[in-house]
N, CA, C, O and the ligand as a Tripos MOL2 file, in Angstrom:
@<TRIPOS>MOLECULE
protein
  265   263    67     0     0
PROTEIN
NO_CHARGES

@<TRIPOS>ATOM
      1 N         219.8820   29.0760  127.1720 N.3       1 MET1
      2 CA        220.0070   30.5270  127.5690 C.3       1 MET1
      3 C         221.3620   30.8450  127.6490 C.2       1 MET1
      4 O         222.1660   30.0710  128.1680 O.2       1 MET1
      5 N         221.7050   32.0180  127.1360 N.am      2 ALA2
      6 CA        223.1160   32.4870  127.1610 C.3       2 ALA2
      7 C         223.5360   33.0570  128.5300 C.2       2 ALA2
      8 O         222.9130   33.9440  129.1130 O.2       2 ALA2
      9 N         224.6430   32.4660  128.9820 N.am      3 ASN3
     10 CA        225.1720   32.6700  130.3420 C.3       3 ASN3
     11 C         226.5650   33.5140  130.2890 C.2       3 ASN3
     12 O         227.3780   33.3330  129.3820 O.2       3 ASN3
     13 N         226.7410   34.3200  131.1920 N.am      4 PRO4
     14 CA        228.1810   35.1340  131.0540 C.3       4 PRO4
     15 C         229.2030   34.1120  131.7510 C.2       4 PRO4
     16 O         229.0750   33.5900  132.8590 O.2       4 PRO4
     17 N         230.2270   33.9590  130.8480 N.am      5 LYS5
     18 CA        231.2530   32.9240  131.2710 C.3       5 LYS5
     19 C         232.1250   33.3730  132.4970 C.2       5 LYS5
     20 O         232.5020   32.6210  133.3950 O.2       5 LYS5
     21 N         232.3700   34.6310  132.4010 N.am      6 LYS6
     22 CA        233.2840   35.0460  133.6090 C.3       6 LYS6
     23 C         232.3880   36.2080  134.5170 C.2       6 LYS6
     24 O         231.4600   36.8410  134.0140 O.2       6 LYS6
     25 N         232.8140   36.3620  135.8710 N.am      7 ARG7
     26 CA        232.1280   37.1910  136.7120 C.3       7 ARG7
     27 C         232.5630   38.4900  136.2690 C.2       7 ARG7
     28 O         233.7000   38.6950  135.8430 O.2       7 ARG7
     29 N         231.6360   39.4000  136.3690 N.am      8 LYS8
     30 CA        232.0710   40.8740  136.0470 C.3       8 LYS8
     31 C         232.7180   41.5390  137.2470 C.2       8 LYS8
     32 O         232.3140   41.4200  138.4040 O.2       8 LYS8
     33 N         233.8680   42.3210  136.8110 N.am      9 THR9
     34 CA        234.7190   42.9500  137.8890 C.3       9 THR9
     35 C         233.8770   44.0160  138.5890 C.2       9 THR9
     36 O         232.9160   44.4850  137.9800 O.2       9 THR9
     37 N         234.1470   44.3990  139.7320 N.am     10 HIS10
     38 CA        233.5120   45.6880  140.3370 C.3      10 HIS10
     39 C         233.7270   46.8150  139.2530 C.2      10 HIS10
     40 O         232.7340   47.4070  138.8310 O.2      10 HIS10
     41 N         234.9200   47.1190  138.8110 N.am     11 SER11
     42 CA        235.0430   48.3610  138.0680 C.3      11 SER11
     43 C         234.4730   48.0450  136.5850 C.2      11 SER11
     44 O         234.3340   49.0140  135.8390 O.2      11 SER11
     45 N         234.1510   46.8220  136.1280 N.am     12 GLY12
     46 CA        233.5900   46.8020  135.0250 C.3      12 GLY12
     47 C         231.9160   47.0880  135.1130 C.2      12 GLY12
     48 O         231.2380   47.6870  134.2790 O.2      12 GLY12
     49 N         231.4840   46.4980  136.3310 N.am     13 THR13
     50 CA        229.9500   46.9610  136.6760 C.3      13 THR13
     51 C         230.0100   48.3140  136.8330 C.2      13 THR13
     52 O         229.0560   48.8750  136.2940 O.2      13 THR13
     53 N         230.8750   49.1290  137.4380 N.am     14 ARG14
     54 CA        230.6580   50.3840  137.8360 C.3      14 ARG14
     55 C         230.8000   51.2680  136.5010 C.2      14 ARG14
     56 O         230.1100   52.2680  136.3080 O.2      14 ARG14
     57 N         231.7460   50.8050  135.6190 N.am     15 LYS15
     58 CA        232.0120   51.4790  134.3770 C.3      15 LYS15
     59 C         230.5200   51.3770  133.5590 C.2      15 LYS15
     60 O         230.0860   52.3910  133.0120 O.2      15 LYS15
     61 N         229.9310   50.3890  133.5170 N.am     16 GLY16
     62 CA        228.8390   50.0750  132.7380 C.3      16 GLY16
     63 C         227.7210   50.9480  133.3190 C.2      16 GLY16
     64 O         226.9070   51.5420  132.6110 O.2      16 GLY16
     65 N         227.7370   50.9810  134.5670 N.am     17 ARG17
     66 CA        226.6220   51.8450  135.1810 C.3      17 ARG17
     67 C         226.6990   53.1960  135.1630 C.2      17 ARG17
     68 O         225.8220   53.9130  135.6450 O.2      17 ARG17
     69 N         228.0080   53.7290  134.4710 N.am     18 SER18
     70 CA        228.2820   55.2640  134.4450 C.3      18 SER18
     71 C         227.2980   55.7500  133.5350 C.2      18 SER18
     72 O         226.9800   56.9390  133.5320 O.2      18 SER18
     73 N         226.8090   54.9350  132.7830 N.am     19 HIS19
     74 CA        225.9360   55.7320  131.5380 C.3      19 HIS19
     75 C         224.4260   55.6070  132.0710 C.2      19 HIS19
     76 O         223.5520   56.0640  131.3340 O.2      19 HIS19
     77 N         224.0630   55.0470  133.2440 N.am     20 LEU20
     78 CA        222.7370   54.9290  133.6810 C.3      20 LEU20
     79 C         222.1550   55.9590  134.4040 C.2      20 LEU20
     80 O         220.9720   55.8320  134.7200 O.2      20 LEU20
     81 N         222.8960   57.1690  134.7930 N.am     21 ALA21
     82 CA        222.7160   58.2150  135.5120 C.3      21 ALA21
     83 C         221.3960   58.8480  134.8720 C.2      21 ALA21
     84 O         221.3310   58.9500  133.6470 O.2      21 ALA21
     85 N         220.3740   59.2600  135.6580 N.am     22 LEU22
     86 CA        219.4210   60.0540  135.0930 C.3      22 LEU22
     87 C         219.6980   61.6480  134.8390 C.2      22 LEU22
     88 O         220.2480   62.4030  135.6410 O.2      22 LEU22
     89 N         219.2120   61.9790  133.5880 N.am     23 LYS23
     90 CA        219.7010   63.3150  133.2810 C.3      23 LYS23
     91 C         218.6420   64.3980  134.1790 C.2      23 LYS23
     92 O         217.5200   64.1060  134.5930 O.2      23 LYS23
     93 N         219.2440   65.5140  134.3150 N.am     24 LYS24
     94 CA        218.4230   66.5210  135.0000 C.3      24 LYS24
     95 C         217.2700   67.0520  134.2460 C.2      24 LYS24
     96 O         217.4610   67.2400  133.0450 O.2      24 LYS24
     97 N         216.2170   67.3020  134.6880 N.am     25 VAL25
     98 CA        215.0260   67.8100  133.8460 C.3      25 VAL25
     99 C         215.3440   69.3390  133.5920 C.2      25 VAL25
    100 O         215.7520   70.0510  134.5100 O.2      25 VAL25
    101 N         215.1260   69.8500  132.2190 N.am     26 THR26
    102 CA        215.3640   71.1580  131.9650 C.3      26 THR26
    103 C         214.2920   71.6570  132.1320 C.2      26 THR26
    104 O         213.2290   71.1120  131.8360 O.2      26 THR26
    105 N         214.4440   73.0400  132.7510 N.am     27 LEU27
    106 CA        213.0980   73.8830  133.0360 C.3      27 LEU27
    107 C         213.5480   75.2820  132.4820 C.2      27 LEU27
    108 O         214.6140   75.8740  132.6480 O.2      27 LEU27
    109 N         212.3320   75.6670  131.7190 N.am     28 ASN28
    110 CA        212.5940   77.1060  131.3880 C.3      28 ASN28
    111 C         211.3700   77.8170  132.0640 C.2      28 ASN28
    112 O         210.3780   77.2690  132.5450 O.2      28 ASN28
    113 N         211.6670   79.2070  131.9940 N.am     29 LYS29
    114 CA        210.6690   80.1150  132.6680 C.3      29 LYS29
    115 C         209.5270   80.6030  131.7610 C.2      29 LYS29
    116 O         209.7160   81.1340  130.6660 O.2      29 LYS29
    117 N         208.2520   80.3610  132.3500 N.am     30 CYS30
    118 CA        207.1860   80.9810  131.5610 C.3      30 CYS30
    119 C         207.5450   82.5140  131.1840 C.2      30 CYS30
    120 O         207.9560   83.2810  132.0550 O.2      30 CYS30
    121 N         207.3740   82.9060  129.8880 N.am     31 PRO31
    122 CA        207.6920   84.4820  129.6320 C.3      31 PRO31
    123 C         206.6010   85.3100  130.1340 C.2      31 PRO31
    124 O         206.7930   86.5100  130.3280 O.2      31 PRO31
    125 N         205.3400   84.7030  130.3840 N.am     32 LYS32
    126 CA        204.3860   85.5740  131.0730 C.3      32 LYS32
    127 C         204.3390   85.8350  132.6780 C.2      32 LYS32
    128 O         204.2230   86.9200  133.2460 O.2      32 LYS32
    129 N         204.4590   84.5560  133.2430 N.am     33 CYS33
    130 CA        204.4050   84.5810  134.7440 C.3      33 CYS33
    131 C         205.5190   84.1550  135.3430 C.2      33 CYS33
    132 O         205.5040   84.0770  136.5720 O.2      33 CYS33
    133 N         206.6910   83.7970  134.6270 N.am     34 GLY34
    134 CA        207.7910   83.3840  135.3790 C.3      34 GLY34
    135 C         207.7880   82.0810  136.0010 C.2      34 GLY34
    136 O         208.7330   81.7200  136.7030 O.2      34 GLY34
    137 N         206.7230   81.3140  135.7690 N.am     35 HIS35
    138 CA        206.8350   79.8920  136.4210 C.3      35 HIS35
    139 C         207.6180   79.0180  135.7480 C.2      35 HIS35
    140 O         207.8260   79.1680  134.5440 O.2      35 HIS35
    141 N         208.1580   77.9710  136.4770 N.am     36 ALA36
    142 CA        209.1120   76.9400  135.9040 C.3      36 ALA36
    143 C         208.4160   76.2700  134.7390 C.2      36 ALA36
    144 O         207.2110   76.0860  134.9150 O.2      36 ALA36
    145 N         208.8080   75.9580  133.8450 N.am     37 LEU37
    146 CA        208.1450   75.1110  132.7460 C.3      37 LEU37
    147 C         208.9980   74.3230  132.1130 C.2      37 LEU37
    148 O         210.1840   74.6170  131.9600 O.2      37 LEU37
    149 N         208.4210   73.1830  131.6660 N.am     38 LYS38
    150 CA        209.1100   72.1200  130.8190 C.3      38 LYS38
    151 C         209.1540   72.6990  129.4650 C.2      38 LYS38
    152 O         208.2280   73.4370  129.1270 O.2      38 LYS38
    153 N         210.1950   72.4320  128.5870 N.am     39 PRO39
    154 CA        209.9610   72.9910  127.3200 C.3      39 PRO39
    155 C         208.8090   72.1860  126.4560 C.2      39 PRO39
    156 O         208.4220   71.0360  126.6650 O.2      39 PRO39
    157 N         208.3800   73.0580  125.4690 N.am     40 HIS40
    158 CA        207.2420   72.4400  124.7220 C.3      40 HIS40
    159 C         206.0480   72.2270  125.2660 C.2      40 HIS40
    160 O         205.2670   71.4920  124.6620 O.2      40 HIS40
    161 N         205.6320   72.8730  126.6190 N.am     41 MET41
    162 CA        204.7300   72.4760  127.3040 C.3      41 MET41
    163 C         203.9230   73.8360  127.7540 C.2      41 MET41
    164 O         204.5290   74.8320  128.1460 O.2      41 MET41
    165 N         202.6760   73.7800  127.6700 N.am     42 ALA42
    166 CA        201.8110   75.0740  128.0770 C.3      42 ALA42
    167 C         202.2080   75.3000  129.4740 C.2      42 ALA42
    168 O         202.6920   74.4130  130.1780 O.2      42 ALA42
    169 N         201.9760   76.6000  129.8910 N.am     43 CYS43
    170 CA        202.0380   76.8530  131.4560 C.3      43 CYS43
    171 C         200.8880   76.5720  132.1160 C.2      43 CYS43
    172 O         199.9230   77.2510  131.7620 O.2      43 CYS43
    173 N         200.6780   75.6630  133.0880 N.am     44 ALA44
    174 CA        199.7780   75.3680  133.6790 C.3      44 ALA44
    175 C         199.3950   76.1310  134.8260 C.2      44 ALA44
    176 O         198.4690   75.7850  135.5600 O.2      44 ALA44
    177 N         200.1830   77.3100  135.0230 N.am     45 PHE45
    178 CA        199.8500   78.2600  136.0900 C.3      45 PHE45
    179 C         199.2170   79.4620  135.5570 C.2      45 PHE45
    180 O         198.4370   80.1480  136.2170 O.2      45 PHE45
    181 N         199.5910   79.7290  134.2520 N.am     46 CYS46
    182 CA        198.7390   81.0630  133.6280 C.3      46 CYS46
    183 C         198.1060   80.4080  132.3840 C.2      46 CYS46
    184 O         197.1280   81.0630  132.0250 O.2      46 CYS46
    185 N         198.3390   79.3390  131.6150 N.am     47 GLY47
    186 CA        197.6490   78.8930  130.4550 C.3      47 GLY47
    187 C         198.0850   79.4090  129.3150 C.2      47 GLY47
    188 O         197.3820   79.4260  128.3050 O.2      47 GLY47
    189 N         199.3890   79.9210  129.3670 N.am     48 SER48
    190 CA        199.7080   80.5280  127.9340 C.3      48 SER48
    191 C         201.0170   79.4380  127.5680 C.2      48 SER48
    192 O         201.6840   78.7410  128.3330 O.2      48 SER48
    193 N         201.0810   79.5910  126.1740 N.am     49 TYR49
    194 CA        202.1740   78.9140  125.4490 C.3      49 TYR49
    195 C         202.6820   79.8430  124.3350 C.2      49 TYR49
    196 O         201.9050   80.2080  123.4530 O.2      49 TYR49
    197 N         203.8920   80.2110  124.3530 N.am     50 ARG50
    198 CA        204.5900   81.1340  123.6660 C.3      50 ARG50
    199 C         203.9930   82.4440  123.5670 C.2      50 ARG50
    200 O         203.8920   83.0670  122.5100 O.2      50 ARG50
    201 N         203.5740   82.8710  124.7670 N.am     51 GLY51
    202 CA        202.9410   84.1800  124.8370 C.3      51 GLY51
    203 C         201.5930   84.1430  124.7170 C.2      51 GLY51
    204 O         200.9720   85.1110  125.1560 O.2      51 GLY51
    205 N         200.9260   83.1400  124.1630 N.am     52 LYS52
    206 CA        199.5960   82.9800  123.7660 C.3      52 LYS52
    207 C         198.5150   82.3010  124.8930 C.2      52 LYS52
    208 O         198.8490   81.1850  125.2920 O.2      52 LYS52
    209 N         197.5490   82.7300  125.3160 N.am     53 ALA53
    210 CA        196.6590   81.8570  126.1570 C.3      53 ALA53
    211 C         195.9530   80.8520  125.3230 C.2      53 ALA53
    212 O         195.1590   81.0980  124.4150 O.2      53 ALA53
    213 N         196.3500   79.6640  125.7550 N.am     54 VAL54
    214 CA        195.8650   78.3960  125.0680 C.3      54 VAL54
    215 C         194.9740   77.6280  126.0440 C.2      54 VAL54
    216 O         194.1090   76.8690  125.6080 O.2      54 VAL54
    217 N         195.1550   77.7990  127.2880 N.am     55 LEU55
    218 CA        194.2110   76.9700  128.2530 C.3      55 LEU55
    219 C         193.4290   77.8660  129.0570 C.2      55 LEU55
    220 O         193.8410   79.0060  129.2710 O.2      55 LEU55
    221 N         192.2600   77.4240  129.5560 N.am     56 LYS56
    222 CA        191.5330   78.0370  130.4680 C.3      56 LYS56
    223 C         191.9510   77.5060  131.9390 C.2      56 LYS56
    224 O         191.9980   76.2940  132.1490 O.2      56 LYS56
    225 N         192.2230   78.3570  132.8550 N.am     57 ILE57
    226 CA        192.7650   77.9930  134.0100 C.3      57 ILE57
    227 C         191.5450   78.4820  135.0920 C.2      57 ILE57
    228 O         191.0440   79.6020  135.1990 O.2      57 ILE57
    229 N         191.3030   77.4720  135.7130 N.am     58 LYS58
    230 CA        190.2510   77.7250  136.9200 C.3      58 LYS58
    231 C         191.0940   78.3430  137.9950 C.2      58 LYS58
    232 O         192.1420   77.8010  138.3450 O.2      58 LYS58
    233 N         190.6870   79.4110  138.5040 N.am     59 THR59
    234 CA        191.2090   80.2640  139.5940 C.3      59 THR59
    235 C         190.3320   80.0400  140.7360 C.2      59 THR59
    236 O         189.1060   80.0630  140.6210 O.2      59 THR59
    237 N         191.0100   79.7970  141.9660 N.am     60 LYS60
    238 CA        190.1980   79.8890  143.2260 C.3      60 LYS60
    239 C         189.6690   81.0730  143.5190 C.2      60 LYS60
    240 O         190.3150   82.1160  143.4150 O.2      60 LYS60
    241 N         188.3930   81.0160  143.9290 N.am     61 LYS61
    242 CA        187.7540   82.0500  144.5060 C.3      61 LYS61
    243 C         188.4760   82.5570  145.7840 C.2      61 LYS61
    244 O         188.6170   81.8330  146.7700 O.2      61 LYS61
    245 N         188.8330   83.5740  145.7340 N.am     62 THR62
    246 CA        189.4130   84.1460  147.0800 C.3      62 THR62
    247 C         188.7350   85.3300  147.4690 C.2      62 THR62
    248 O         188.4860   86.2740  146.7180 O.2      62 THR62
    249 N         188.4370   85.2410  148.7100 N.am     63 THR63
    250 CA        187.6940   86.1180  149.2090 C.3      63 THR63
    251 C         188.5510   87.3320  149.8930 C.2      63 THR63
    252 O         189.3760   87.0440  150.7600 O.2      63 THR63
    253 N         188.3560   88.6540  149.5080 N.am     64 LYS64
    254 CA        189.2750   89.6130  149.9810 C.3      64 LYS64
    255 C         188.9670   89.9940  151.3720 C.2      64 LYS64
    256 O         189.9010   90.2650  152.1270 O.2      64 LYS64
    257 N         187.6010   90.0450  151.8310 N.am     65 LYS65
    258 CA        187.1780   90.4170  152.9910 C.3      65 LYS65
    259 C         187.3760   89.3020  153.6520 C.2      65 LYS65
    260 O         187.1370   88.2030  153.1510 O.2      65 LYS65
    261 N         187.9040   89.4870  155.0280 N.am     66 LYS66
    262 CA        187.9530   88.3360  155.9850 C.3      66 LYS66
    263 C         187.6820   88.6240  157.5250 C.2      66 LYS66
    264 O         187.7130   87.7030  158.3400 O.2      66 LYS66
    265 ZN        202.8310   81.2050  132.9860 Zn       67 ZN67
@<TRIPOS>BOND
     1     1     2 1
     2     2     3 1
     3     3     4 2
     4     3     5 am
     5     5     6 1
     6     6     7 1
     7     7     8 2
     8     7     9 am
     9     9    10 1
    10    10    11 1
    11    11    12 2
    12    11    13 am
    13    13    14 1
    14    14    15 1
    15    15    16 2
    16    15    17 am
    17    17    18 1
    18    18    19 1
    19    19    20 2
    20    19    21 am
    21    21    22 1
    22    22    23 1
    23    23    24 2
    24    23    25 am
    25    25    26 1
    26    26    27 1
    27    27    28 2
    28    27    29 am
    29    29    30 1
    30    30    31 1
    31    31    32 2
    32    31    33 am
    33    33    34 1
    34    34    35 1
    35    35    36 2
    36    35    37 am
    37    37    38 1
    38    38    39 1
    39    39    40 2
    40    39    41 am
    41    41    42 1
    42    42    43 1
    43    43    44 2
    44    43    45 am
    45    45    46 1
    46    46    47 1
    47    47    48 2
    48    47    49 am
    49    49    50 1
    50    50    51 1
    51    51    52 2
    52    51    53 am
    53    53    54 1
    54    54    55 1
    55    55    56 2
    56    55    57 am
    57    57    58 1
    58    58    59 1
    59    59    60 2
    60    59    61 am
    61    61    62 1
    62    62    63 1
    63    63    64 2
    64    63    65 am
    65    65    66 1
    66    66    67 1
    67    67    68 2
    68    67    69 am
    69    69    70 1
    70    70    71 1
    71    71    72 2
    72    71    73 am
    73    73    74 1
    74    74    75 1
    75    75    76 2
    76    75    77 am
    77    77    78 1
    78    78    79 1
    79    79    80 2
    80    79    81 am
    81    81    82 1
    82    82    83 1
    83    83    84 2
    84    83    85 am
    85    85    86 1
    86    86    87 1
    87    87    88 2
    88    87    89 am
    89    89    90 1
    90    90    91 1
    91    91    92 2
    92    91    93 am
    93    93    94 1
    94    94    95 1
    95    95    96 2
    96    95    97 am
    97    97    98 1
    98    98    99 1
    99    99   100 2
   100    99   101 am
   101   101   102 1
   102   102   103 1
   103   103   104 2
   104   103   105 am
   105   105   106 1
   106   106   107 1
   107   107   108 2
   108   107   109 am
   109   109   110 1
   110   110   111 1
   111   111   112 2
   112   111   113 am
   113   113   114 1
   114   114   115 1
   115   115   116 2
   116   115   117 am
   117   117   118 1
   118   118   119 1
   119   119   120 2
   120   119   121 am
   121   121   122 1
   122   122   123 1
   123   123   124 2
   124   123   125 am
   125   125   126 1
   126   126   127 1
   127   127   128 2
   128   127   129 am
   129   129   130 1
   130   130   131 1
   131   131   132 2
   132   131   133 am
   133   133   134 1
   134   134   135 1
   135   135   136 2
   136   135   137 am
   137   137   138 1
   138   138   139 1
   139   139   140 2
   140   139   141 am
   141   141   142 1
   142   142   143 1
   143   143   144 2
   144   143   145 am
   145   145   146 1
   146   146   147 1
   147   147   148 2
   148   147   149 am
   149   149   150 1
   150   150   151 1
   151   151   152 2
   152   151   153 am
   153   153   154 1
   154   154   155 1
   155   155   156 2
   156   155   157 am
   157   157   158 1
   158   158   159 1
   159   159   160 2
   160   159   161 am
   161   161   162 1
   162   162   163 1
   163   163   164 2
   164   163   165 am
   165   165   166 1
   166   166   167 1
   167   167   168 2
   168   167   169 am
   169   169   170 1
   170   170   171 1
   171   171   172 2
   172   171   173 am
   173   173   174 1
   174   174   175 1
   175   175   176 2
   176   175   177 am
   177   177   178 1
   178   178   179 1
   179   179   180 2
   180   179   181 am
   181   181   182 1
   182   182   183 1
   183   183   184 2
   184   183   185 am
   185   185   186 1
   186   186   187 1
   187   187   188 2
   188   187   189 am
   189   189   190 1
   190   190   191 1
   191   191   192 2
   192   191   193 am
   193   193   194 1
   194   194   195 1
   195   195   196 2
   196   195   197 am
   197   197   198 1
   198   198   199 1
   199   199   200 2
   200   199   201 am
   201   201   202 1
   202   202   203 1
   203   203   204 2
   204   203   205 am
   205   205   206 1
   206   206   207 1
   207   207   208 2
   208   207   209 am
   209   209   210 1
   210   210   211 1
   211   211   212 2
   212   211   213 am
   213   213   214 1
   214   214   215 1
   215   215   216 2
   216   215   217 am
   217   217   218 1
   218   218   219 1
   219   219   220 2
   220   219   221 am
   221   221   222 1
   222   222   223 1
   223   223   224 2
   224   223   225 am
   225   225   226 1
   226   226   227 1
   227   227   228 2
   228   227   229 am
   229   229   230 1
   230   230   231 1
   231   231   232 2
   232   231   233 am
   233   233   234 1
   234   234   235 1
   235   235   236 2
   236   235   237 am
   237   237   238 1
   238   238   239 1
   239   239   240 2
   240   239   241 am
   241   241   242 1
   242   242   243 1
   243   243   244 2
   244   243   245 am
   245   245   246 1
   246   246   247 1
   247   247   248 2
   248   247   249 am
   249   249   250 1
   250   250   251 1
   251   251   252 2
   252   251   253 am
   253   253   254 1
   254   254   255 1
   255   255   256 2
   256   255   257 am
   257   257   258 1
   258   258   259 1
   259   259   260 2
   260   259   261 am
   261   261   262 1
   262   262   263 1
   263   263   264 2
@<TRIPOS>SUBSTRUCTURE
     1 MET1         2 RESIDUE 1 A MET
     2 ALA2         6 RESIDUE 1 A ALA
     3 ASN3        10 RESIDUE 1 A ASN
     4 PRO4        14 RESIDUE 1 A PRO
     5 LYS5        18 RESIDUE 1 A LYS
     6 LYS6        22 RESIDUE 1 A LYS
     7 ARG7        26 RESIDUE 1 A ARG
     8 LYS8        30 RESIDUE 1 A LYS
     9 THR9        34 RESIDUE 1 A THR
    10 HIS10       38 RESIDUE 1 A HIS
    11 SER11       42 RESIDUE 1 A SER
    12 GLY12       46 RESIDUE 1 A GLY
    13 THR13       50 RESIDUE 1 A THR
    14 ARG14       54 RESIDUE 1 A ARG
    15 LYS15       58 RESIDUE 1 A LYS
    16 GLY16       62 RESIDUE 1 A GLY
    17 ARG17       66 RESIDUE 1 A ARG
    18 SER18       70 RESIDUE 1 A SER
    19 HIS19       74 RESIDUE 1 A HIS
    20 LEU20       78 RESIDUE 1 A LEU
    21 ALA21       82 RESIDUE 1 A ALA
    22 LEU22       86 RESIDUE 1 A LEU
    23 LYS23       90 RESIDUE 1 A LYS
    24 LYS24       94 RESIDUE 1 A LYS
    25 VAL25       98 RESIDUE 1 A VAL
    26 THR26      102 RESIDUE 1 A THR
    27 LEU27      106 RESIDUE 1 A LEU
    28 ASN28      110 RESIDUE 1 A ASN
    29 LYS29      114 RESIDUE 1 A LYS
    30 CYS30      118 RESIDUE 1 A CYS
    31 PRO31      122 RESIDUE 1 A PRO
    32 LYS32      126 RESIDUE 1 A LYS
    33 CYS33      130 RESIDUE 1 A CYS
    34 GLY34      134 RESIDUE 1 A GLY
    35 HIS35      138 RESIDUE 1 A HIS
    36 ALA36      142 RESIDUE 1 A ALA
    37 LEU37      146 RESIDUE 1 A LEU
    38 LYS38      150 RESIDUE 1 A LYS
    39 PRO39      154 RESIDUE 1 A PRO
    40 HIS40      158 RESIDUE 1 A HIS
    41 MET41      162 RESIDUE 1 A MET
    42 ALA42      166 RESIDUE 1 A ALA
    43 CYS43      170 RESIDUE 1 A CYS
    44 ALA44      174 RESIDUE 1 A ALA
    45 PHE45      178 RESIDUE 1 A PHE
    46 CYS46      182 RESIDUE 1 A CYS
    47 GLY47      186 RESIDUE 1 A GLY
    48 SER48      190 RESIDUE 1 A SER
    49 TYR49      194 RESIDUE 1 A TYR
    50 ARG50      198 RESIDUE 1 A ARG
    51 GLY51      202 RESIDUE 1 A GLY
    52 LYS52      206 RESIDUE 1 A LYS
    53 ALA53      210 RESIDUE 1 A ALA
    54 VAL54      214 RESIDUE 1 A VAL
    55 LEU55      218 RESIDUE 1 A LEU
    56 LYS56      222 RESIDUE 1 A LYS
    57 ILE57      226 RESIDUE 1 A ILE
    58 LYS58      230 RESIDUE 1 A LYS
    59 THR59      234 RESIDUE 1 A THR
    60 LYS60      238 RESIDUE 1 A LYS
    61 LYS61      242 RESIDUE 1 A LYS
    62 THR62      246 RESIDUE 1 A THR
    63 THR63      250 RESIDUE 1 A THR
    64 LYS64      254 RESIDUE 1 A LYS
    65 LYS65      258 RESIDUE 1 A LYS
    66 LYS66      262 RESIDUE 1 A LYS
    67 ZN67       265 GROUP 0 **** ****
């Protein structure tokens, strides 16, 4: 097995890990309802993709009278 010959310095370790940061998730707004969306995904809130309805969304039955 290959082994490192020398111990890595603190700065060398930190420099290498500077590339490991996670990227922020990009979010767009649904043009129909304004809900936050990942790009290239249908809106799970209103079921539309690029302005067209592509999903059937089950809505909770809400009673108006209480
Ligand atoms: Zn939507």
